C-alpha positions as CSV (number, residue, x, y, z in Angstrom):
1,G,18.9,11.2,14.9
2,C,19.4,12.4,18.4
3,G,22.5,10.9,20.2
4,P,22.6,9.9,23.8
5,D,24.3,13.2,24.7
6,C,21.3,15.3,23.9
7,F,19.1,13.4,26.4
8,L,18.7,14.6,30.0
9,E,18.5,12.3,33.0
10,S,15.0,13.8,33.8
11,N,13.6,13.1,30.3
12,T,10.9,10.4,30.2
13,N,11.0,7.6,27.6
14,T,8.3,9.4,25.6
15,Q,10.4,12.6,25.5
16,K,13.4,10.6,24.3
17,L,11.3,8.9,21.7
18,S,9.9,12.2,20.5
19,A,13.4,13.6,20.2
20,S,14.7,10.6,18.3
21,L,11.7,10.7,16.0
22,A,12.2,14.4,15.3
23,G,15.9,13.8,14.6
24,Y,15.1,10.9,12.3
25,I,12.5,13.0,10.3
26,V,14.9,15.9,9.9
27,T,17.9,13.8,8.9
28,S,16.1,11.3,6.7
29,G,15.3,13.9,4.0
30,R,13.7,13.0,0.7
31,I,14.7,9.3,0.8
32,G,13.0,8.9,4.2
33,N,9.8,10.7,3.0
34,T,9.8,8.6,-0.2
35,I,10.0,5.3,1.7
36,Q,7.4,6.5,4.2
37,L,5.1,7.2,1.3
38,M,5.8,4.3,-1.1
39,L,5.9,1.4,1.5
40,P,2.3,2.0,2.8
41,A,1.1,2.6,-0.7
42,I,2.4,-0.8,-1.9
43,L,1.2,-2.6,1.2
44,L,-2.3,-1.1,1.0
45,S,-2.5,-2.0,-2.7
46,L,-1.5,-5.6,-2.0
47,L,-4.1,-5.7,0.8
48,F,-6.8,-5.0,-1.8
49,A,-5.3,-6.5,-5.0
50,I,-4.6,-10.0,-3.8
51,P,-8.1,-10.9,-2.5
52,L,-9.8,-9.1,-5.4
53,G,-7.5,-10.9,-7.9
54,I,-8.3,-14.3,-6.3
55,F,-12.0,-13.6,-6.4
56,S,-11.9,-12.3,-10.0
57,A,-10.1,-15.4,-11.2
58,Y,-12.4,-17.8,-9.3
59,R,-15.5,-16.0,-10.7
60,Q,-14.1,-15.7,-14.2
61,Y,-16.4,-14.0,-16.7
62,S,-19.0,-13.2,-14.1
63,L,-20.4,-9.7,-13.7
64,L,-18.2,-9.0,-10.7
65,D,-15.2,-10.2,-12.6
66,Y,-16.0,-7.6,-15.4
67,I,-16.5,-4.8,-12.9
68,I,-13.3,-5.6,-11.0
69,N,-11.3,-5.8,-14.2
70,F,-12.8,-2.5,-15.5
71,L,-11.9,-0.7,-12.2
72,A,-8.4,-2.2,-12.4
73,F,-7.9,-0.9,-15.9
74,I,-9.1,2.5,-14.8
75,G,-6.6,2.5,-11.9
76,I,-3.8,1.5,-14.2
77,S,-4.7,4.0,-16.9
78,L,-5.3,7.1,-14.7
79,P,-2.4,9.5,-14.8
80,V,-1.2,9.6,-11.2
81,F,-0.3,13.3,-11.3
82,W,-3.7,14.3,-12.7
83,F,-5.6,12.0,-10.3
84,G,-3.6,13.4,-7.4
85,I,-4.5,17.0,-8.3
86,M,-8.2,16.0,-8.6
87,M,-8.1,14.4,-5.1
88,V,-6.4,17.4,-3.6
89,Y,-9.0,19.7,-5.2
90,L,-11.9,17.5,-3.9
91,F,-10.7,16.6,-0.4
92,S,-8.5,19.7,0.4
93,E,-10.2,22.6,-1.4
94,V,-13.8,21.6,-1.5
95,L,-14.3,19.3,1.5
96,M,-11.3,20.5,3.5
97,I,-10.7,17.1,5.1
98,F,-7.0,16.7,4.4
99,P,-4.1,19.1,3.9
100,A,-3.3,20.1,0.3
101,G,0.4,19.5,0.6
102,G,3.4,19.2,2.8
103,V,4.6,16.5,5.2
104,Q,3.7,17.8,8.6
105,T,2.4,20.8,10.6
106,P,5.2,23.2,11.5
107,G,6.1,23.1,15.2
108,I,4.4,19.8,15.8
109,Y,7.5,18.2,17.5
110,S,6.8,20.0,20.8
111,Q,3.4,18.2,21.2
112,G,4.8,14.6,21.6
113,V,5.4,11.5,19.6
114,W,1.7,10.6,19.1
115,A,0.8,14.1,17.9
116,V,3.7,13.9,15.3
117,F,2.6,10.4,14.2
118,L,-1.1,11.4,13.8
119,D,-0.1,14.6,12.0
120,R,2.1,12.9,9.5
121,L,-0.5,10.3,9.0
122,K,-3.1,13.0,8.1
123,Y,-0.7,14.4,5.6
124,A,0.1,11.0,4.1
125,V,-3.5,9.8,3.5
126,L,-4.1,11.5,0.1
127,P,-0.8,10.6,-1.6
128,T,-0.8,7.1,-0.3
129,V,-4.4,6.4,-1.5
130,V,-3.6,7.9,-5.0
131,L,-0.5,5.8,-5.4
132,S,-2.1,2.7,-4.0
133,I,-5.0,2.9,-6.6
134,F,-2.4,2.7,-9.4
135,Y,-0.6,-0.2,-7.8
136,T,-3.8,-2.0,-6.9
137,G,-4.7,-2.2,-10.6
138,I,-1.3,-3.6,-11.5
139,W,-1.1,-6.3,-8.7
140,L,-4.8,-7.3,-9.2
141,R,-4.1,-8.1,-12.9
142,Y,-0.9,-10.1,-11.9
143,M,-2.8,-12.0,-9.2
144,R,-5.8,-12.8,-11.5
145,S,-3.7,-14.1,-14.4
146,S,-1.5,-16.2,-12.0
147,M,-4.6,-17.7,-10.4
148,L,-6.1,-18.5,-13.9
149,E,-3.0,-20.4,-14.8
150,V,-3.1,-22.5,-11.6
151,L,-6.8,-23.3,-11.3
152,P,-7.0,-25.7,-14.3
153,K,-3.9,-27.7,-13.1
154,D,-4.1,-31.4,-12.3
155,F,-3.2,-31.0,-8.6
156,I,-6.3,-28.6,-8.1
157,R,-8.6,-31.2,-9.7
158,T,-7.0,-33.9,-7.5
159,A,-7.6,-31.8,-4.4
160,R,-11.2,-31.3,-5.3
161,A,-11.6,-35.0,-6.1
162,K,-10.3,-35.8,-2.6
163,G,-13.2,-34.0,-1.2
164,L,-11.5,-30.9,0.2
165,S,-13.6,-27.9,0.7
166,E,-13.5,-25.1,-1.9
167,P,-11.9,-22.5,0.4
168,I,-9.1,-24.9,1.3
169,V,-8.5,-25.8,-2.4
170,I,-8.4,-22.1,-3.4
171,L,-6.5,-20.7,-0.4
172,K,-4.2,-23.5,0.5
173,H,-3.4,-25.1,-2.9
174,A,-4.2,-22.6,-5.7
175,F,-3.2,-19.4,-3.9
176,R,0.1,-20.6,-2.6
177,N,1.2,-21.7,-6.0
178,A,-0.2,-18.6,-7.8
179,L,1.7,-16.3,-5.4
180,I,5.1,-17.4,-6.6
181,P,5.3,-15.3,-9.8
182,V,3.5,-12.4,-8.0
183,V,6.2,-12.4,-5.3
184,T,8.9,-12.5,-8.0
185,V,7.5,-9.5,-9.8
186,L,6.9,-7.7,-6.4
187,A,10.6,-8.2,-5.6
188,L,11.5,-6.5,-8.9
189,S,9.4,-3.4,-7.9
190,I,11.5,-2.8,-4.7
191,P,13.5,0.0,-6.4
192,S,10.3,1.9,-6.7
193,L,10.4,2.4,-2.9
194,F,13.4,4.7,-3.4
195,G,12.6,6.7,-6.4
196,G,10.1,9.1,-8.0
197,A,7.4,9.6,-5.3
198,V,8.9,12.6,-3.5
């Protein structure tokens, strides 16, 4: 990044932040870009996978359960490189909404920290969504199977017999216990943050 010697006394905090951000982006290289891509993809996938996995397990064998599982299998089965190319063709070539490649617009550093942030966000949307669809299918299946193991347990029946409401039974008792194996598997996927995406 930019050291204290490259700042002027007249620079505002925004200018200093812009210089630091530019220096970080330049020096972080591929590992920085990989983390900036994989971390949002995993977080976004968990944001969708955990609620859908809970709902799918709670409504086991319902129509929505079949639909959610079907979509999860599609997400897992789609080759990421092929799906990425299709998304680039649709949203970059046909609709022209997102850029087709790259990390940022050349010369964007001179426009300030927010311009750099929004510009990099625009470039990150497509690859993040493509990767998150794959991970959503994986985590959804983990969450569903873990919930299905917990729901028939004696302590869940006891909680219902005590008169607790169904949301409390599911979210406070079942979900917290079902999350343990999911967190364990999630911790084993931490190396994916550092490899393969960029």
